TIMI-2910 file (N, C-alpha, C, CB; in pm, 1 decimal, decimal comma, always signed):
<rs>
+----------+----------+----------+----------+----------+----------+----------+----------+----------+----------+----------+----------+------+
!      n_x !      n_y !      n_z !     ca_x !     ca_y !     ca_z !      c_x !      c_y !      c_z !     cb_x !     cb_y !     cb_z ! resn !
+----------+----------+----------+----------+----------+----------+----------+----------+----------+----------+----------+----------+------+
!  +2596,6 !  -1790,7 !  +4814,7 !  +2717,7 !  -1817,9 !  +4742,1 !  +2822,9 !  -1716,3 !  +4785,6 !  +2693,6 !  -1813,2 !  +4588,9 !  Met !
!  +2946,7 !  -1757,5 !  +4791,4 !  +3054,5 !  -1664,6 !  +4825,3 !  +3126,3 !  -1620,2 !  +4697,6 !  +3154,7 !  -1730,2 !  +4924,7 !  Thr !
!  +3200,4 !  -1511,9 !  +4707,9 !  +3265,3 !  -1453,6 !  +4589,5 !  +3359,5 !  -1552,2 !  +4521,1 !  +3342,5 !  -1328,0 !  +4628,5 !  Ile !
!  +3422,2 !  -1640,0 !  +4597,4 !  +3515,9 !  -1733,8 !  +4534,7 !  +3445,5 !  -1832,2 !  +4440,9 !  +3591,9 !  -1810,7 !  +4642,1 !  Asp !
!  +3313,2 !  -1846,1 !  +4449,2 !  +3236,6 !  -1932,6 !  +4359,1 !  +3162,6 !  -1855,5 !  +4249,7 !  +3137,6 !  -2013,5 !  +4438,8 !  His !
!  +3169,9 !  -1724,6 !  +4251,7 !  +3100,9 !  -1641,8 !  +4152,6 !  +3169,5 !  -1656,7 !  +4016,5 !  +3098,9 !  -1492,4 !  +4196,9 !  Leu !
!  +3093,6 !  -1689,3 !  +3911,1 !  +3154,1 !  -1702,3 !  +3778,0 !  +3211,4 !  -1569,0 !  +3728,7 !  +3050,4 !  -1754,7 !  +3677,8 !  Pro !
!  +3316,5 !  -1577,0 !  +3650,0 !  +3378,2 !  -1457,4 !  +3593,0 !  +3275,8 !  -1382,9 !  +3507,8 !  +3503,3 !  -1494,5 !  +3508,6 !  Ile !
!  +3267,1 !  -1251,3 !  +3529,6 !  +3177,7 !  -1165,7 !  +3453,0 !  +3036,4 !  -1154,9 !  +3507,6 !  +3171,3 !  -1214,5 !  +3315,1 !  Gly !
!  +2997,3 !  -1240,7 !  +3600,9 !  +2862,1 !  -1237,6 !  +3658,2 !  +2854,1 !  -1128,1 !  +3764,5 !  +2824,3 !  -1376,0 !  +3719,4 !  Met !
!  +2753,3 !  -1043,4 !  +3755,6 !  +2734,4 !   -936,9 !  +3855,1 !  +2658,6 !   -990,6 !  +3975,1 !  +2659,0 !   -816,7 !  +3793,6 !  Ser !
!  +2694,4 !   -938,9 !  +4092,5 !  +2629,6 !   -980,9 !  +4216,1 !  +2630,2 !   -865,0 !  +4314,7 !  +2700,3 !  -1105,1 !  +4276,6 !  Ala !
!  +2551,9 !   -881,5 !  +4420,4 !  +2546,0 !   -782,4 !  +4527,8 !  +2591,0 !   -850,7 !  +4656,2 !  +2401,4 !   -721,6 !  +4543,0 !  Arg !
!  +2672,5 !   -781,4 !  +4735,2 !  +2718,5 !   -835,4 !  +4862,6 !  +2602,2 !   -832,7 !  +4961,3 !  +2840,6 !   -754,9 !  +4917,5 !  Ile !
!  +2570,4 !   -949,0 !  +5019,1 !  +2458,5 !   -958,2 !  +5113,0 !  +2504,3 !   -986,4 !  +5255,5 !  +2362,5 !  -1066,3 !  +5068,4 !  Val !
!  +2626,9 !  -1035,7 !  +5272,9 !  +2679,3 !  -1062,7 !  +5407,4 !  +2830,4 !  -1072,3 !  +5401,5 !  +2619,0 !  -1193,1 !  +5466,2 !  Ala !
!  +2893,9 !  -1026,9 !  +5508,2 !  +3039,1 !  -1039,2 !  +5520,7 !  +3069,0 !  -1090,7 !  +5661,2 !  +3111,8 !   -901,5 !  +5493,3 !  Val !
!  +3145,6 !  -1197,2 !  +5669,4 !  +3185,6 !  -1252,7 !  +5798,8 !  +3314,4 !  -1182,4 !  +5841,6 !  +3205,4 !  -1409,4 !  +5791,1 !  Asp !
!  +3298,4 !  -1062,5 !  +5896,6 !  +3414,9 !   -981,1 !  +5934,3 !  +3501,0 !  -1051,2 !  +6038,3 !  +3369,8 !   -845,3 !  +5987,9 !  Trp !
!  +3443,2 !  -1138,8 !  +6118,7 !  +3518,7 !  -1208,6 !  +6223,1 !  +3624,1 !  -1302,6 !  +6165,5 !  +3423,9 !  -1286,9 !  +6312,0 !  Ala !
!  +3607,4 !  -1345,7 !  +6040,6 !  +3705,6 !  -1434,0 !  +5976,3 !  +3829,6 !  -1357,9 !  +5930,2 !  +3642,1 !  -1505,0 !  +5857,3 !  Arg !
!  +3822,4 !  -1225,4 !  +5928,2 !  +3931,4 !  -1143,1 !  +5876,1 !  +4004,6 !  -1072,4 !  +5988,3 !  +3878,4 !  -1041,3 !  +5776,1 !  Leu !
!  +4131,8 !  -1046,9 !  +5966,7 !  +4209,1 !   -964,3 !  +6058,5 !  +4147,5 !   -824,7 !  +6055,4 !  +4362,4 !   -961,3 !  +6019,9 !  Val !
!  +4131,7 !   -758,3 !  +6170,5 !  +4064,9 !   -627,0 !  +6172,8 !  +4121,1 !   -525,3 !  +6072,1 !  +4075,0 !   -568,9 !  +6311,0 !  Pro !
!  +4252,3 !   -521,2 !  +6055,0 !  +4312,0 !   -426,5 !  +5959,9 !  +4271,6 !   -459,4 !  +5817,2 !  +4464,9 !   -426,9 !  +5972,1 !  Glu !
!  +4263,7 !   -589,8 !  +5784,7 !  +4222,1 !   -630,4 !  +5650,5 !  +4075,4 !   -595,2 !  +5627,8 !  +4244,7 !   -781,7 !  +5629,9 !  Glu !
!  +3992,1 !   -615,1 !  +5728,6 !  +3850,1 !   -581,3 !  +5718,5 !  +3832,6 !   -431,5 !  +5693,9 !  +3774,8 !   -623,7 !  +5846,4 !  Ala !
!  +3908,0 !   -349,9 !  +5763,8 !  +3899,1 !   -204,1 !  +5745,1 !  +3943,0 !   -164,7 !  +5604,7 !  +3985,3 !   -130,4 !  +5849,6 !  Gln !
!  +4047,5 !   -228,8 !  +5554,3 !  +4097,1 !   -197,6 !  +5420,1 !  +3991,7 !   -233,4 !  +5316,0 !  +4229,3 !   -273,0 !  +5391,4 !  Arg !
!  +3928,3 !   -349,2 !  +5330,4 !  +3826,0 !   -389,8 !  +5235,3 !  +3706,7 !   -295,3 !  +5238,3 !  +3780,7 !   -531,9 !  +5264,2 !  Leu !
!  +3665,9 !   -253,5 !  +5357,4 !  +3555,5 !   -157,9 !  +5368,1 !  +3592,3 !    -24,7 !  +5304,0 !  +3517,1 !   -136,6 !  +5515,1 !  Gln !
!  +3716,1 !    +19,4 !  +5322,8 !  +3761,1 !   +145,6 !  +5262,4 !  +3760,6 !   +137,1 !  +5109,7 !  +3902,2 !   +181,7 !  +5312,4 !  Ala !
!  +3775,8 !    +15,8 !  +5055,6 !  +3774,9 !     -3,9 !  +4910,9 !  +3633,5 !    -24,7 !  +4855,7 !  +3862,0 !   -122,7 !  +4874,6 !  Leu !
!  +3532,7 !    -16,3 !  +4942,5 !  +3394,9 !    -27,2 !  +4897,4 !  +3335,9 !   -166,3 !  +4904,9 !  +3385,5 !    +20,4 !  +4759,8 !  Gly !
!  +3408,0 !   -259,5 !  +4964,5 !  +3356,9 !   -395,9 !  +4978,2 !  +3279,6 !   -403,1 !  +5108,1 !  +3472,3 !   -501,9 !  +4974,9 !  Ile !
!  +3148,3 !   -386,8 !  +5097,2 !  +3060,3 !   -384,8 !  +5213,3 !  +2920,1 !   -423,0 !  +5168,4 !  +3060,8 !   -245,1 !  +5282,4 !  Asp !
!  +2829,3 !   -436,5 !  +5261,6 !  +2692,9 !   -477,6 !  +5230,1 !  +2630,9 !   -387,6 !  +5124,2 !  +2606,9 !   -476,9 !  +5355,9 !  Leu !
!  +2564,9 !   -449,1 !  +5027,0 !  +2495,2 !   -375,2 !  +4922,6 !  +2579,3 !   -339,4 !  +4802,1 !  +2440,2 !   -252,5 !  +4979,2 !  Gly !
!  +2710,7 !   -353,8 !  +4809,2 !  +2797,2 !   -317,8 !  +4696,4 !  +2777,2 !   -415,0 !  +4580,0 !  +2945,4 !   -316,6 !  +4740,0 !  Ala !
!  +2776,3 !   -360,7 !  +4458,6 !  +2767,9 !   -443,4 !  +4338,7 !  +2909,8 !   -480,0 !  +4296,3 !  +2691,6 !   -369,5 !  +4223,5 !  Lys !
!  +2931,0 !   -608,2 !  +4271,4 !  +3064,3 !   -657,9 !  +4238,0 !  +3056,2 !   -758,7 !  +4124,2 !  +3131,0 !   -721,6 !  +4361,2 !  Val !
!  +3170,5 !   -785,5 !  +4063,2 !  +3183,0 !   -895,6 !  +3967,5 !  +3327,7 !   -941,9 !  +3967,1 !  +3137,3 !   -852,5 !  +3823,9 !  Ser !
!  +3347,6 !  -1069,1 !  +3937,8 !  +3482,6 !  -1124,6 !  +3929,5 !  +3534,8 !  -1097,4 !  +3789,5 !  +3484,5 !  -1278,4 !  +3962,2 !  Val !
!  +3647,8 !  -1028,5 !  +3781,0 !  +3706,7 !   -995,5 !  +3652,0 !  +3808,8 !  -1099,6 !  +3608,1 !  +3771,8 !   -858,8 !  +3657,8 !  Ala !
!  +3877,3 !  -1161,1 !  +3705,3 !  +3985,0 !  -1254,6 !  +3671,3 !  +4019,6 !  -1337,7 !  +3793,7 !  +4110,6 !  -1179,2 !  +3619,1 !  His !
!  +4067,1 !  -1458,0 !  +3771,4 !  +4119,5 !  -1543,6 !  +3877,6 !  +4264,6 !  -1576,6 !  +3846,6 !  +4034,8 !  -1673,7 !  +3892,5 !  Arg !
!  +4344,1 !  -1589,9 !  +3950,2 !  +4483,6 !  -1628,3 !  +3932,5 !  +4493,9 !  -1766,9 !  +3871,6 !  +4558,0 !  -1623,7 !  +4065,8 !  Gly !
!  +4609,4 !  -1797,7 !  +3815,5 !  +4627,8 !  -1925,0 !  +3746,0 !  +4702,9 !  -2028,4 !  +3829,7 !  +4701,7 !  -1902,1 !  +3616,7 !  Val !
!  +4752,9 !  -1989,5 !  +3944,3 !  +4830,9 !  -2082,9 !  +4025,0 !  +4740,7 !  -2172,2 !  +4108,6 !  +4927,4 !  -2007,3 !  +4115,4 !  Phe !
!  +4798,0 !  -2264,8 !  +4179,5 !  +4725,6 !  -2373,4 !  +4247,5 !  +4603,0 !  -2329,4 !  +4326,7 !  +4818,3 !  -2443,6 !  +4339,3 !  Ser !
!  +4612,4 !  -2225,9 !  +4408,3 !  +4497,5 !  -2180,9 !  +4486,6 !  +4406,6 !  -2086,7 !  +4412,4 !  +4543,8 !  -2115,0 !  +4610,5 !  Gly !
!  +4440,7 !  -2056,2 !  +4287,0 !  +4366,3 !  -1961,7 !  +4203,7 !  +4358,6 !  -1825,7 !  +4270,4 !  +4225,4 !  -2014,3 !  +4174,9 !  Arg !
!  +4466,3 !  -1789,3 !  +4339,0 !  +4481,0 !  -1657,7 !  +4400,9 !  +4562,5 !  -1569,5 !  +4309,1 !  +4547,5 !  -1668,0 !  +4540,5 !  Asp !
!  +4544,0 !  -1440,7 !  +4307,7 !  +4433,6 !  -1367,9 !  +4370,7 !  +4310,3 !  -1368,2 !  +4281,6 !  +4475,2 !  -1223,8 !  +4402,0 !  Pro !
!  +4202,3 !  -1316,5 !  +4334,8 !  +4078,6 !  -1297,7 !  +4259,4 !  +4065,7 !  -1148,0 !  +4234,8 !  +3952,2 !  -1356,0 !  +4336,4 !  Ile !
!  +4058,0 !  -1108,7 !  +4108,0 !  +4040,3 !   -967,4 !  +4073,2 !  +3890,8 !   -938,0 !  +4072,3 !  +4105,9 !   -933,2 !  +3933,7 !  Ala !
!  +3850,4 !   -846,4 !  +4157,4 !  +3710,2 !   -814,0 !  +4177,3 !  +3684,6 !   -671,6 !  +4129,8 !  +3669,9 !   -830,8 !  +4325,9 !  Leu !
!  +3582,1 !   -652,8 !  +4047,3 !  +3541,1 !   -518,3 !  +4005,6 !  +3438,5 !   -467,0 !  +4104,5 !  +3483,2 !   -518,2 !  +3860,3 !  Ser !
!  +3467,9 !   -350,4 !  +4162,3 !  +3377,3 !   -283,7 !  +4255,4 !  +3360,3 !   -142,3 !  +4201,4 !  +3432,7 !   -284,5 !  +4405,5 !  Val !
!  +3245,1 !   -114,8 !  +4142,4 !  +3228,0 !    +15,5 !  +4077,0 !  +3326,3 !    +26,6 !  +3962,4 !  +3247,8 !   +132,4 !  +4177,5 !  Gly !
!  +3406,9 !   +132,2 !  +3962,8 !  +3507,1 !   +152,9 !  +3858,0 !  +3645,0 !   +105,4 !  +3898,7 !  +3513,7 !   +298,4 !  +3820,8 !  Arg !
!  +3654,0 !    +41,6 !  +4015,1 !  +3783,3 !     -5,1 !  +4065,4 !  +3799,0 !   -154,9 !  +4045,9 !  +3798,9 !    +30,1 !  +4213,2 !  Met !
!  +3924,3 !   -197,8 !  +4039,6 !  +3957,6 !   -340,0 !  +4042,7 !  +4035,3 !   -363,6 !  +4172,0 !  +4041,2 !   -384,3 !  +3914,7 !  Ala !
!  +3991,8 !   -463,1 !  +4247,8 !  +4051,5 !   -493,7 !  +4377,0 !  +4094,0 !   -639,4 !  +4375,2 !  +3952,5 !   -464,9 !  +4494,4 !  Val !
!  +4216,1 !   -667,8 !  +4417,5 !  +4264,2 !   -805,4 !  +4425,8 !  +4236,7 !   -859,5 !  +4565,5 !  +4415,7 !   -813,8 !  +4392,2 !  Ala !
!  +4170,1 !   -974,6 !  +4570,3 !  +4137,3 !  -1038,4 !  +4697,2 !  +4204,6 !  -1173,7 !  +4707,7 !  +3986,2 !  -1053,2 !  +4712,6 !  Leu !
!  +4244,9 !  -1208,8 !  +4826,6 !  +4288,0 !  -1345,3 !  +4851,6 !  +4163,5 !  -1432,2 !  +4856,2 !  +4370,8 !  -1356,5 !  +4984,3 !  Arg !
!  +4181,4 !  -1558,8 !  +4824,3 !  +4069,6 !  -1652,8 !  +4827,6 !  +4007,9 !  -1658,0 !  +4967,8 !  +4116,1 !  -1793,6 !  +4784,1 !  Arg !
!  +4089,8 !  -1651,6 !  +5072,7 !  +4039,2 !  -1654,7 !  +5210,4 !  +3945,8 !  -1537,0 !  +5237,2 !  +4155,9 !  -1653,0 !  +5310,4 !  Ala !
!  +3974,5 !  -1421,3 !  +5179,5 !  +3886,4 !  -1305,4 !  +5194,9 !  +3756,9 !  -1326,8 !  +5116,6 !  +3957,4 !  -1176,3 !  +5147,6 !  His !
!  +3768,7 !  -1377,7 !  +4994,8 !  +3651,6 !  -1399,9 !  +4909,7 !  +3555,8 !  -1501,1 !  +4973,1 !  +3695,2 !  -1448,7 !  +4770,5 !  Ala !
!  +3610,0 !  -1598,3 !  +5045,6 !  +3526,2 !  -1699,4 !  +5111,5 !  +3442,8 !  -1640,4 !  +5224,9 !  +3613,3 !  -1812,1 !  +5165,7 !  Glu !
!  +3480,7 !  -1523,8 !  +5274,6 !  +3407,9 !  -1459,8 !  +5385,2 !  +3299,1 !  -1364,8 !  +5337,0 !  +3504,6 !  -1384,1 !  +5473,9 !  Ala !
!  +3285,1 !  -1349,3 !  +5204,7 !  +3191,0 !  -1252,5 !  +5148,4 !  +3082,1 !  -1325,7 !  +5070,9 !  +3264,2 !  -1151,0 !  +5056,8 !  Ile !
!  +2958,4 !  -1315,9 !  +5117,7 !  +2844,5 !  -1379,5 !  +5051,9 !  +2776,7 !  -1281,9 !  +4956,9 !  +2743,7 !  -1431,4 !  +5155,8 !  Glu !
!  +2737,2 !  -1333,4 !  +4840,7 !  +2673,6 !  -1249,9 !  +4739,6 !  +2547,5 !  -1318,2 !  +4686,3 !  +2771,8 !  -1220,1 !  +4624,2 !  Val !
!  +2463,8 !  -1236,9 !  +4619,7 !  +2350,6 !  -1290,9 !  +4544,7 !  +2358,4 !  -1235,9 !  +4404,0 !  +2213,7 !  -1255,1 !  +4612,0 !  Glu !
!  +2320,0 !  -1317,5 !  +4307,3 !  +2323,4 !  -1274,3 !  +4167,9 !  +2223,5 !  -1163,2 !  +4143,2 !  +2295,2 !  -1391,5 !  +4074,9 !  Trp !
!  +2259,3 !  -1076,6 !  +4048,4 !  +2167,8 !   -968,8 !  +4007,4 !  +2094,1 !  -1009,7 !  +3881,0 !  +2244,7 !   -835,6 !  +3984,4 !  Leu !
+----------+----------+----------+----------+----------+----------+----------+----------+----------+----------+----------+----------+------+
</rs>
């Protein structure tokens, strides 16, 4: 399952990231924010507009806003 399908409030662990789908600078920024293999995450909120962008993701004690295109490149498993 990818992060864009993760239910709000459900905890998961990142098991794969398709870095090739992302611009290299965006991939580096996400890694610097702790979005990488093994990280525990949960969806805190989804946008209300047509694409439901952005997705607010909790990573540790931080909240990170992701575009749906980024969330589609990140695979997770439920905890």
